N, C-alpha and C positions, 0 to 999 in steps of 0.2 A: 504494500500500500504506500510505503514511503517513496517509491519510485514514480508514483503517479502525481501529476500536477493537480488533477481534479479527481475526487472519488465520490460518486453518488452513493449515499447510504440509505438503503431502502428499509423502512420500518413497516412491519406487518403485524396483524393480529389474526390468529387462527383459533377457531373454537375446537376444542377436543372434547367430544361428547362421550361420556362414560355411563350413559343410561343403562346399558346392558351388563355392566360390570359392578362388582362389589369394590368400593373404594371409599376412602375418607377424605375430608378436607376439600370437598367439591362444593360448588355453588351453582346457582341457576344461570342459564344463558338468557335469551330473550323471553323464555317461558319458564315460569317458576317450577314446572314439573321436570324440566331437564336437569341433569346432574353433569356438570362439566367443569373444565378449567380453560383458561386462555393461555396460549403460547404467543409470546411477543419477541420475535427475533429482529435484529438489525443487521443487515448484510451489506458489506461494501462491495461495489462492483466497479469495473472500468467503464469509462464512457461508452466503450464499444459493447457493453453488456456482459463481458466475461466476469465471473465471480472472483473476488479477491479473498475475502474471508468473512466469517461471521464475527461481528464486533461484540455483540451482546445478545443474550437470549434469556428470558425469564418467564416464569409461569405464575399466574394468579387466579384466584377464584373470587367471584362476587359473593357477597353475603346475601342470604335470603332476605326478601323484603319484610319478613316477619321479625327480623332482628332489629335492634335499636340503632346500630351504627349505620350511617349512610353509606351505601355501596359506592355512590358517586364520589364521596369524600375520600374513601380509602383507595379507590382507583386513581384519583388525581394525585394522591400522595405517592403512590408507586410510580406513576407515569413521570412525575416530577423528578424522582430519584434517577430514573432511567435516562431522562434527557440530560441531566447534569453529568451523569456517568459518561455519556457519549461526548459531551463537551470536553471532559478531561482527556479522553482518548485523542481527540482532535488537537489538543494543546501539545501533545507529545510529537506531533507530525507538522512542524511549522511550514514545511515546503509543500504540503498537500492541502488543497482547499477541499474541505468536506462539505458536501451539499446534502443535507438531510431531506428526504422525501418521506413525509409522515402521513399516516392514515388519520382518519377522523378521531381516533381514540387519543391522539397525541395532545399533550398539554403544552402548547407553545408559550404560554405565560411563564411557565417554569424556566424555559430556555431563555426567554428575554430577561428574566431576573438574574441570570447567571452570566451576564455579559463579560465578566472578568476572565472567563475561560476562553473567550472567542476573540481572535485577532481579526481586525477588519482590513 
């Protein structure tokens, strides 16, 4: 990745549905009856679309709507940590311009608040 002048970093969210399996620490997807987790990888690619490496990947589960904690609040806290982690990776590669392409789950406010990690 250090050899690249530009590295698009693609963020994704994939639903892993465990409805048919016994497992713990799962949460709902869009439907409260589903039992699942979310996989959120960030992959660096060359501008020509060849993969370079997976920069980050983590899993999370939403809380049930019947619980007191806001699922949106816990999701935002996790997303904020992930974005700032990516900014730290970018700061170690000063010659490579990292261009993050985020999905709608991304919390861009967290990234904007961590400008000290980003050189312009």
